[in-house]
C-alpha positions as CSV (number, residue, x, y, z in Angstrom):
1,M,126.9,105.7,90.5
2,R,125.6,102.2,89.4
3,E,126.9,101.0,86.1
4,M,124.2,101.8,83.4
5,T,124.6,98.3,82.0
6,E,123.9,96.6,85.1
7,F,120.2,95.9,84.0
8,G,120.7,96.5,80.5
9,G,117.8,94.9,78.6
10,L,115.9,94.0,81.7
11,H,112.2,95.2,82.3
12,A,111.5,96.1,85.9
13,V,107.7,96.9,87.2
14,V,107.7,98.7,90.6
15,T,104.3,99.2,92.4
16,G,103.8,102.1,94.4
17,G,106.5,103.9,92.2
18,S,105.6,107.4,92.5
19,R,107.0,108.4,95.6
20,G,109.1,107.6,98.7
21,I,111.0,104.2,98.4
22,G,109.0,103.2,95.2
23,A,110.4,106.2,93.6
24,A,114.0,105.7,94.7
25,I,113.8,102.0,93.7
26,A,112.6,102.9,90.2
27,A,115.3,105.9,89.9
28,A,118.1,103.3,90.8
29,L,116.8,100.8,88.3
30,T,116.7,103.1,85.6
31,H,120.2,104.5,86.3
32,G,121.5,100.9,86.1
33,G,120.0,100.7,82.7
34,A,116.6,98.5,83.1
35,R,113.5,99.9,81.5
36,V,111.0,100.7,84.4
37,T,107.6,100.8,84.4
38,I,105.8,102.2,87.8
39,L,102.4,101.7,89.3
40,G,100.5,104.2,91.3
41,R,97.5,105.9,92.2
42,S,98.4,109.3,91.3
43,Q,98.7,110.4,87.5
44,A,100.4,113.5,88.2
45,A,103.0,112.0,90.6
46,L,103.7,109.2,88.0
47,K,103.9,111.7,85.2
48,A,107.0,113.7,87.3
49,R,108.9,110.6,88.0
50,I,108.8,110.1,83.8
51,A,109.4,113.8,83.3
52,A,112.5,113.3,85.8
53,G,114.0,110.5,83.7
54,E,113.6,107.8,86.6
55,A,111.0,105.5,84.9
56,Q,110.1,104.8,81.4
57,S,106.4,104.1,81.8
58,Y,103.6,104.3,84.0
59,I,99.9,102.9,84.4
60,V,97.5,104.4,87.2
61,T,96.0,101.5,89.2
62,D,95.1,100.9,92.8
63,V,96.6,97.6,93.8
64,T,93.9,96.8,96.2
65,N,91.7,96.7,93.2
66,K,92.7,93.0,92.4
67,F,91.2,92.8,89.0
68,G,92.5,96.3,88.1
69,L,96.1,95.3,89.4
70,E,95.9,91.9,87.0
71,R,94.7,94.1,84.2
72,A,97.1,96.7,84.7
73,I,100.2,93.5,84.5
74,G,98.4,92.2,82.1
75,D,98.8,95.2,79.7
76,I,102.5,95.5,81.0
77,E,103.6,92.2,79.6
78,S,101.6,92.5,76.5
79,K,104.3,95.1,75.6
80,G,107.4,93.3,77.0
81,A,108.2,90.5,79.5
82,V,108.7,91.5,82.9
83,D,111.9,90.4,84.3
84,I,112.0,92.3,87.7
85,L,109.0,92.8,89.9
86,V,109.4,94.9,93.0
87,N,106.2,94.7,95.2
88,N,106.6,98.0,97.1
89,A,103.2,99.5,97.4
90,G,102.1,99.5,101.0
91,A,100.1,101.2,103.8
92,A,100.1,101.0,107.4
93,V,97.5,101.5,110.1
94,S,98.4,102.5,113.5
95,A,96.2,102.1,116.6
96,P,95.6,99.3,119.6
97,F,94.5,96.1,118.8
98,A,90.9,96.5,120.6
99,R,90.2,99.6,118.1
100,T,91.9,98.0,115.1
101,S,88.7,97.1,112.9
102,N,88.0,94.0,110.8
103,E,88.1,96.4,108.1
104,D,91.5,97.7,109.1
105,F,92.9,94.3,109.0
106,A,91.5,93.5,105.5
107,R,92.7,96.8,104.2
108,M,96.3,96.0,105.7
109,L,96.2,92.5,104.2
110,D,94.5,93.3,100.7
111,T,97.6,96.1,100.4
112,N,100.7,94.4,102.1
113,F,99.9,90.9,101.3
114,M,97.3,90.4,98.7
115,A,98.5,92.6,96.2
116,P,102.1,91.2,96.0
117,A,100.4,87.8,95.8
118,I,98.5,88.9,92.7
119,A,101.2,90.8,90.9
120,T,103.7,88.0,91.6
121,R,101.3,85.2,90.2
122,S,100.4,87.6,87.2
123,V,104.3,87.6,86.0
124,L,105.4,84.3,87.3
125,A,104.7,82.2,84.2
126,G,106.5,84.1,81.8
127,M,109.6,84.1,84.3
128,I,109.7,80.5,84.8
129,E,109.2,80.3,81.0
130,R,112.5,82.4,80.0
131,K,114.0,80.8,83.4
132,F,114.8,84.0,84.9
133,G,113.0,86.5,87.1
134,R,113.7,88.8,90.4
135,I,111.2,89.3,92.8
136,V,111.7,91.6,95.4
137,N,109.1,92.3,98.1
138,I,109.4,95.3,100.2
139,C,108.7,94.1,104.0
140,S,109.7,95.8,107.0
141,T,111.3,95.1,110.1
142,A,107.6,94.9,111.5
143,A,107.7,91.3,109.3
144,L,110.6,90.3,111.7
145,K,109.5,91.6,115.4
146,G,106.3,92.9,116.7
147,Y,105.7,96.5,117.7
148,P,102.8,97.8,119.8
149,Y,99.9,99.4,118.0
150,I,100.4,98.2,114.6
151,S,99.4,94.6,114.8
152,A,97.4,94.7,111.5
153,Y,100.4,96.0,110.0
154,A,102.7,93.9,111.4
155,A,100.6,90.7,110.8
156,S,100.3,91.7,107.0
157,K,104.0,91.8,106.9
158,H,104.7,88.7,108.6
159,A,102.5,87.3,106.0
160,L,104.3,88.8,102.8
161,L,107.7,87.3,104.5
162,G,106.1,84.0,104.9
163,L,105.0,83.8,101.1
164,T,108.6,85.0,100.0
165,R,110.3,82.3,101.9
166,S,107.8,79.7,100.7
167,L,107.7,80.7,97.0
168,A,111.8,81.0,97.0
169,L,111.6,77.2,97.9
170,E,108.9,76.6,95.3
171,L,110.9,78.1,92.6
172,I,114.4,76.9,93.5
173,K,115.1,75.3,90.3
174,T,113.6,77.9,87.8
175,G,115.9,80.4,87.7
176,V,113.4,82.8,89.6
177,T,114.3,84.5,92.9
178,V,112.1,85.8,95.5
179,N,113.5,87.9,98.2
180,A,112.4,90.5,100.9
181,V,113.7,93.7,102.1
182,C,113.3,94.6,105.6
183,P,114.0,98.3,106.3
184,G,113.3,99.8,109.5
185,F,111.8,103.4,109.7
186,V,112.7,105.3,106.5
187,D,112.7,109.1,105.7
188,T,109.5,108.7,103.8
189,D,105.8,110.3,104.0
190,M,104.4,107.4,106.1
191,V,107.1,107.8,108.9
192,S,105.9,111.8,108.8
193,D,102.4,110.4,109.0
194,A,103.1,108.0,111.8
195,A,104.8,110.9,113.6
196,R,101.7,113.3,113.0
197,N,99.3,110.5,114.1
198,I,101.4,110.1,117.3
199,A,101.7,113.6,118.1
200,A,97.7,113.9,117.6
201,K,97.1,111.0,120.0
202,T,99.7,112.0,122.9
203,G,99.5,115.7,122.7
204,R,103.0,115.9,122.1
205,D,105.0,118.1,119.7
206,I,105.5,116.3,116.1
207,E,109.2,116.7,116.3
208,V,109.2,115.0,119.7
209,A,107.0,112.2,118.2
210,R,109.7,111.9,115.2
211,A,112.5,111.6,117.5
212,E,110.9,108.8,119.1
213,L,110.6,106.8,116.0
214,I,114.5,107.7,115.0
215,K,115.3,106.3,118.6
216,M,114.4,102.8,117.6
217,N,117.2,102.9,115.1
218,P,120.5,102.5,117.2
219,Q,122.3,104.7,114.6
220,G,119.8,107.5,115.8
221,R,118.7,108.3,112.1
222,L,116.2,107.3,109.7
223,I,116.7,105.1,106.7
224,S,117.3,106.8,103.5
225,P,114.9,105.4,100.9
226,S,118.2,105.4,98.6
227,E,119.6,102.8,101.1
228,V,116.6,100.7,100.3
229,A,116.8,101.0,96.7
230,D,120.5,99.9,96.7
231,A,119.2,96.9,98.7
232,V,116.8,96.1,96.0
233,C,119.2,96.4,93.0
234,F,121.8,93.9,95.0
235,L,119.0,91.5,95.0
236,A,117.5,92.0,91.6
237,R,121.2,91.6,89.6
238,R,121.6,88.7,87.4
239,T,124.7,87.5,89.5
240,S,122.7,87.5,92.4
241,G,121.0,84.0,91.3
242,S,121.9,82.1,94.6
243,I,120.4,84.7,96.8
244,T,116.6,83.5,97.4
245,G,114.2,83.5,100.6
246,T,116.4,86.1,102.0
247,A,115.4,88.9,104.3
248,L,117.7,91.7,103.9
249,T,117.3,93.9,107.0
250,I,118.3,97.6,106.7
251,S,117.8,98.7,110.3
252,G,120.6,100.3,112.0
253,G,121.1,97.4,114.0
254,E,117.6,97.3,115.3
255,V,117.2,94.1,114.3
């Protein structure tokens, strides 16, 4: 188990922290001694994480509501500096490019790119002033390579990785690091939804569809949320100050 003092005295904010990867990240940071605030859309799910001792506070917000997200981060900062920001909230849409609408592209960019950009901008001034900050963006192997039928999702994740690398260089002498974690298919509701979508469109059994996704990983398995959380904690440590602009890939050798 991670030492309880590893993140002692640090305040972390995790978007999309009520389930899946976000919940695992929040729990890992909490167990490492951080004070963790989670953001999400479901108050019941957020409360459940607090009750489980996996975070200390929460704010209900939709990250695609730009003004609501800015207000939420402002409220958090008014109660204490943000030292670690994990931009985890995300969404995916699957369709052939010809049937991917302008609205689909806008939704993917709003959720997967603009929300992290807005959240980062909201905490950045304080981090620079304190000469310390850790920003970790949850990207995807879809930020590193193409996949068929998810052009809007892949484009948004490529954009987020580009922001990560550019901002890391811009902040190179400030004490603030910016990194990305790029997992392959993770055992979460998003992968289950993808399997159901494939099954519905192809007429195949859902377990057959799930097996097709698992085959993308050369290790023949789904990544666990805790593996992604461990990678985030590695990048968020005080001693990881020389690691910035990195895309840490967790894909069983796929990328």
